[in-house]
C-alpha positions, 0 to 999 in steps of 0.5 A: 392393244386394241386402241393401240392397235387401232383395231377398236374405235371407242364410244366417246358419247357417254361421259356420265360413266353409264351403266351399259346392260341391255343391246339390240342389234338392228343389222338391216339398218346398221345400227346398235340400241343401247340400254342404260340409265336414264338413257337409250342410244342408238349408234351407227355400226360402221362409227359407234361417234357418228350421228349418235342419238340419244333418248333421256328416259329417268324414272319419275321424280316422284318415284325417285323420291319414294325410292330414296325414302325406302333407303335405297341409293339416289346414284346406284338404284334409284333411276330409270336403268333400262333392261329390255330393248326388244323388237316389236315391229319393223317401226318400232322397238318395246323398251322397259326400265327400272322406274326406280323400282316401278317398272315403266315399258314404252315403244320407241320409233325407229324413224 
């Protein structure tokens, strides 16, 4: 109904069928950060398909291999699922991911 009434703009930047779970709204800059499987997207609030920025952040290969050896599913469990997007200061966001069952965190400069 929303598409037919022209009341929404679907996000077209993700053809991989990524797992969207973590969101951080940055109203001051008009952006939305989206944490997914192996990626972090930075979207424009006016048009989510305009100037999309994407950070590829996979789990380390050796951690993925350990995950698979532990009997986990390579496609649905052995990846870096971004779970935390938290403002740190005016210029950075604190991010954490599952890292194929070896959690890892870092900072993104919003520049």
